[in-house]
C-alpha positions in Angstrom: -58.1 -86.5 -47.9 -58.9 -88.3 -44.5 -57.1 -87.7 -41.7 -54.3 -90.4 -41.4 -53.2 -89.1 -45.3 -53.2 -85.6 -43.5 -51.1 -86.6 -40.8 -49.0 -88.4 -42.8 -48.1 -85.3 -44.3 -48.0 -82.7 -41.5 -46.0 -85.2 -40.0 -43.4 -85.6 -43.1 -42.9 -81.7 -43.7 -42.3 -81.3 -40.0 -39.4 -83.7 -40.3 -38.2 -81.9 -43.2 -38.2 -78.6 -41.8 -36.6 -79.9 -38.9 -33.7 -81.6 -40.7 -33.3 -78.5 -43.2 -30.6 -76.9 -41.4 -28.3 -80.0 -41.4 -29.4 -81.3 -44.6 -26.1 -81.4 -47.1 -25.9 -79.4 -50.9 -27.1 -81.8 -53.4 -24.0 -83.7 -55.0 -24.7 -82.4 -58.9 -23.6 -79.1 -57.3 -26.9 -77.0 -57.5 -26.5 -75.6 -54.8 -30.1 -76.6 -52.9 -30.5 -79.0 -50.0 -31.3 -82.3 -50.2 -34.3 -84.1 -48.4 -34.3 -86.1 -45.5 -35.1 -89.7 -46.1 -37.6 -91.5 -44.2 -36.8 -95.0 -44.3 -33.2 -94.8 -44.8 -33.3 -92.6 -41.8 -30.2 -90.5 -43.7 -30.3 -87.9 -45.9 -30.5 -88.1 -49.4 -27.4 -87.9 -52.0 -29.4 -86.2 -54.6 -32.6 -83.6 -55.2 -35.1 -85.8 -57.0 -34.0 -86.6 -60.2 -30.4 -84.0 -59.8 -28.2 -87.4 -60.4 -28.6 -87.1 -64.2 -27.1 -83.9 -64.4 -24.2 -84.2 -64.5 -23.9 -87.0 -66.8 -25.2 -84.8 -70.1 -22.8 -82.5 -69.5 -19.9 -82.2 -72.2 -17.5 -79.3 -71.8 -15.9 -77.4 -74.9 -12.4 -76.4 -74.7 -13.3 -72.4 -74.2 -15.1 -73.8 -71.1 -12.1 -75.5 -70.0 -10.4 -73.2 -69.9 -12.0 -71.1 -67.9 -12.1 -73.3 -65.5 -8.5 -73.5 -65.6 -7.9 -70.0 -65.8 -10.6 -69.1 -62.6 -9.4 -71.8 -60.9 -6.0 -70.3 -60.4 -7.4 -66.8 -59.6 -10.6 -66.1 -57.7 -12.5 -69.4 -58.6 -12.2 -72.2 -55.8 -12.8 -75.9 -55.9 -15.4 -77.4 -53.7 -15.5 -81.2 -53.6 -18.0 -83.8 -52.9 -17.0 -86.6 -50.6 -18.2 -90.0 -50.5 -19.8 -90.1 -47.0 -18.2 -93.7 -45.7 -14.8 -93.6 -46.7 -14.5 -89.4 -47.1 -12.9 -89.8 -50.9 -13.2 -86.8 -53.3 -15.7 -88.4 -56.0 -17.0 -85.2 -57.6 -16.0 -81.3 -57.3 -17.8 -77.9 -58.6 -16.6 -74.5 -58.5 -17.8 -71.2 -57.2 -16.8 -68.0 -58.8 -17.5 -64.7 -56.5 -17.1 -61.1 -57.5 -17.3 -58.0 -56.4 -20.2 -56.5 -58.4 -18.3 -52.7 -58.1 -16.0 -53.0 -61.0 -17.1 -56.9 -61.8 -20.7 -57.7 -62.0 -20.3 -57.6 -66.2 -17.8 -60.2 -65.8 -19.6 -62.2 -63.3 -21.8 -62.4 -65.5 -19.9 -63.6 -68.7 -18.4 -66.1 -67.1 -22.0 -67.5 -65.5 -22.9 -67.7 -69.5 -20.0 -68.9 -70.7 -20.4 -72.2 -68.3 -23.8 -72.8 -68.9 -25.1 -75.5 -68.6 -22.8 -76.1 -66.1 -23.5 -72.7 -63.8 -26.1 -72.7 -61.3 -28.2 -69.3 -59.8 -26.3 -66.2 -60.1 -27.0 -64.6 -57.0 -26.1 -60.9 -55.5 -25.4 -60.7 -51.6 -23.9 -58.7 -49.1 -20.1 -58.5 -48.8 -17.8 -58.3 -46.1 -14.5 -57.6 -48.3 -13.7 -55.6 -51.4 -17.4 -53.9 -52.4 -20.8 -53.7 -50.6 -21.9 -57.0 -52.5 -20.6 -59.9 -55.0 -22.1 -61.8 -57.7 -21.2 -65.6 -57.6 -22.7 -68.5 -58.2 -21.9 -72.5 -57.8 -21.4 -74.7 -60.8 -22.7 -78.2 -60.9 -20.3 -81.0 -60.1 -18.1 -81.8 -62.7 -15.4 -84.9 -63.0 -13.2 -81.9 -65.3 -13.5 -79.9 -62.6 -12.5 -82.9 -59.8 -9.5 -83.6 -62.1 -8.6 -79.9 -62.1 -9.2 -79.3 -58.5 -7.0 -82.5 -57.8 -4.2 -80.8 -59.2 -4.7 -77.5 -57.5 -5.5 -78.5 -53.9 -3.2 -80.7 -52.4 -5.1 -80.1 -49.9 -4.0 -76.3 -49.7 -4.2 -74.4 -53.1 -0.7 -74.7 -55.0 0.5 -74.8 -58.5 2.4 -76.8 -61.0 4.2 -77.0 -64.0 1.9 -79.3 -65.9 -1.0 -77.2 -64.8 0.4 -73.8 -66.1 1.0 -76.0 -69.2 -2.4 -76.3 -69.9 -3.4 -72.7 -70.2 -3.5 -71.6 -73.3 -3.6 -67.8 -74.2 -7.5 -67.6 -73.1 -7.3 -69.7 -69.9 -4.0 -67.0 -69.5 -6.5 -64.2 -69.9 -8.7 -65.6 -67.6 -6.4 -65.9 -65.2 -5.6 -62.5 -65.8 -9.3 -60.8 -65.5 -9.5 -62.7 -62.0 -6.0 -61.5 -60.4 -4.1 -59.0 -63.1 -3.7 -55.5 -63.3 -1.6 -53.5 -65.9 1.7 -54.0 -64.7 0.6 -56.9 -62.2 -0.4 -60.4 -61.5 -1.9 -60.7 -57.7 -0.1 -64.4 -57.3 -0.4 -64.5 -53.4 -1.9 -67.4 -53.0 1.1 -69.2 -54.0 4.8 -69.6 -52.6 7.9 -67.8 -53.3 9.3 -71.0 -55.0 5.8 -71.6 -57.3 5.4 -68.0 -58.3 9.1 -68.4 -59.0 7.7 -71.4 -61.1 5.7 -69.1 -62.6 8.0 -66.9 -63.9 9.9 -69.6 -65.9 6.5 -70.9 -67.1 6.0 -67.4 -68.4 9.3 -67.5 -70.0 9.3 -70.3 -71.3 6.1 -70.8 -73.1 5.3 -66.8 -73.9 8.5 -65.0 -74.3 7.4 -62.8 -71.4 10.0 -61.8 -68.6 8.5 -61.2 -65.0 9.8 -60.5 -61.4 8.6 -61.3 -57.8 7.8 -58.3 -55.7 6.7 -58.3 -52.6 3.3 -56.8 -50.9 5.1 -55.6 -48.0 1.3 -55.2 -46.2 0.6 -58.8 -46.9 4.1 -60.1 -47.0 3.0 -62.2 -49.6 4.9 -62.6 -53.3 3.2 -61.3 -56.4 4.3 -61.2 -60.1 5.5 -57.8 -61.7 6.6 -56.6 -65.2 8.3 -53.8 -66.6 8.6 -52.7 -69.8 8.7 -54.0 -72.7 7.0 -57.1 -71.1 3.8 -54.7 -69.6 2.7 -55.0 -73.4 3.5 -58.1 -74.8 2.0 -59.6 -71.8 -1.4 -57.5 -72.3 -1.1 -58.1 -76.3 -1.2 -61.7 -75.0 -4.4 -61.5 -73.2 -6.1 -58.7 -74.8 -8.2 -60.7 -77.3 -10.0 -61.9 -74.8 -10.1 -59.5 -72.5 -14.0 -58.7 -72.2 -14.5 -55.2 -72.7 -15.9 -53.8 -68.9 -12.8 -54.9 -68.0 -10.5 -52.8 -70.6 -9.9 -50.6 -67.3 -7.1 -52.9 -66.4 -5.0 -51.5 -69.5 -4.4 -48.4 -67.6 -2.3 -46.2 -70.0 -1.9 -49.1 -72.6 -5.6 -49.2 -74.1 -5.3 -46.5 -76.8 -2.5 -48.9 -77.7 -4.2 -51.8 -77.9 -6.8 -50.2 -79.6 -4.9 -49.2 -82.3 -2.7 -52.0 -82.8 -6.8 -53.8 -83.3 -6.3 -56.1 -80.1 -9.3 -55.6 -78.6 -11.2 -55.3 -81.8 -12.3 -59.3 -81.9 -13.4 -61.3 -78.0 -15.0 -64.2 -79.7 -16.1 -65.8 -76.9 -17.8 -62.1 -75.6 -19.9 -61.7 -78.4 -21.0 -64.9 -78.4 -22.4 -64.9 -75.5 -25.2 -62.9 -73.5 -25.7 -61.2 -70.3 -27.8 -63.7 -68.0 -30.3 -61.7 -66.0 -29.9 -62.6 -62.1 -32.2 -64.2 -59.6 -34.2 -63.4 -56.6 -31.5 -63.9 -53.9 -33.5 -63.6 -50.2 -30.9 -60.5 -49.1 -30.3 -58.4 -52.4 -31.7 -58.2 -56.0 -29.9 -55.9 -58.9 -31.0 -56.3 -61.9 -29.1 -57.1 -65.2 -27.3 -54.1 -66.9 -29.2 -55.7 -70.1 -32.8 -54.6 -68.4 -34.1 -51.4 -68.4 
């Protein structure tokens, strides 16, 4: 290689390093930063051939319900916008759970959403638990369409969105935010919580009440007998075994009724390994 070629490559690498800090993420949702285009003097929209990714993925009904359910729970959507107009052109989903009791749940979600899911990483956390397991999905039009219903612009809920949920979608929401006798709906207003109460009654025949978290000063849903066990019976077939602790004192009843014996989604999925992170690496529970 002559000096001219060497100098050109060195200059290119130097410019990429200088531009790396402000580089936006790839529009496909992989979570990686794009490169600076020397000719157009702007950042590229995709990394290499990543523009081909989103078009090739067709979501299954199971994946659609998982996305809908977690979007009401702990999942959050991130929009991809047109640089010129600011219009929302796509969206990806971010999944984030504490490793204290939900590492295997994060792994299950990661496996269930493949090939849409990106790398599963462990990093330090400042909230509940010392570490969190998290991943981003690739961008997808289904996520965009669902996110447009939920973020208007703040997170909100509508009857039309609730009507899209089946038992699996409701179970994923419960695995995210549920407990034995409550569903943490703090992100929604009192009228929106009443909307959920009405939907549970109309759709599933389950009566819920609105409680008020005195510390957070925000509403949530609470269930009393016999609606507690009816709610748990509804979601139980789809709840993965590491989260059975959420059933509390009703676990023996659900086991005796055989409602936890068949979890097709769980049986069909294997736990993934967790990729190396710049901060912390935790091995998958299936690894020795």
